[in-house]
Steps between C-alpha positions, in 0.01 A plus 500: 500500500328310225196572280361192330221443248419137426292365210289816466203520266267796451178540307336795328135418445489144367854500365829417667748784457793291626555171681786297644694815581765482775788718615708570808680816609755537778598816690645759261359340185260644241271344240381710205186396312487586131248437223233679299182649641261232619771241551432465872767720657266709713291194588806319632603800708152528651492130581835523679383812687181322608271733305373219272432139588700249301335204329770266629836516673646678800697814584701530820771711660755378754660775705850525644384324818372199307133589550277435198228746399222380268354851466779660299305825467553569869877517458500665155465837336283493187535789255246469221403716205326746730688695762258438792508862616217746569518799265355748749744410779854633514789270421597498868146412607487214249834359611414536868177307441691214336763501775232454766286260297787269409684515832866421545682171459856442612720646227617828347241778466529877466308813593264673257755774432773241444274304264424819304872571470565141391265545203646842417198709607586646838328824597162445332328253733267783612337510155178312418581173324261585215698820428809304395601380155453132410873439541511667841198300612669177396815591691301563816312173453841337506591698814218309669717188479770668706306629800379158624739210451386188320748232384318427173424762233242404236508756221273528195642724227674709767670744260176612334495881460868532597766673291855371454623650827203343678585163351855523635378609841256211511775252413725639775226464762424146386867406522524652850202287607671190361827582675304511825379147429169595339324300229349657187237366260426742215309509172619730224492575129839671505841433659519606865877546512546227762797265508504129562124448481306194391246533220171318451328552165123469519324377188131540569184294478494125447460381142253220437484433871869412527592771752778757475789563728830678465 
């Protein structure tokens, strides 16, 4: 498997946020984006996920069979700042919706109960999502990544609202995904506890029209 971004540029309003940005990730690899607020981390993630149109450049994914996918969002999980769960539905109902909506690809996936256990919250999937604490909600948002397999995980500040034990749990699940050949692209303000990752430091808007890349 291979995720490749080539000569990417993205614009916010009239200004280029970054340009000439390229990277490649093989199965089991991770790239962590760092940089201050407004430096383009979230924009890059959304471009790769297909949620924003790039100004220039291409993003593609080649699977284990050698087939190339130009719509990376179709083979990716995207976890943004919001948890993408309905407050009035139970945790189980939310996860079941995402299981059916996303569908299954060939690869490891788990049941709802197994996903709840994996994030350390078994036994409470009958509760409304809105009843849970912010940390519990974030853990269940991460459980969504486990119930429907996708080879690429695109994560924007994934440890937001998590305590130290949640951070460790998150790192363990990420490493398990990588051991299974998964690819991870993540933006963060704090260390994620991952080993052997690449880092790309984003530096923000172009100065005097020169463009900025990391």
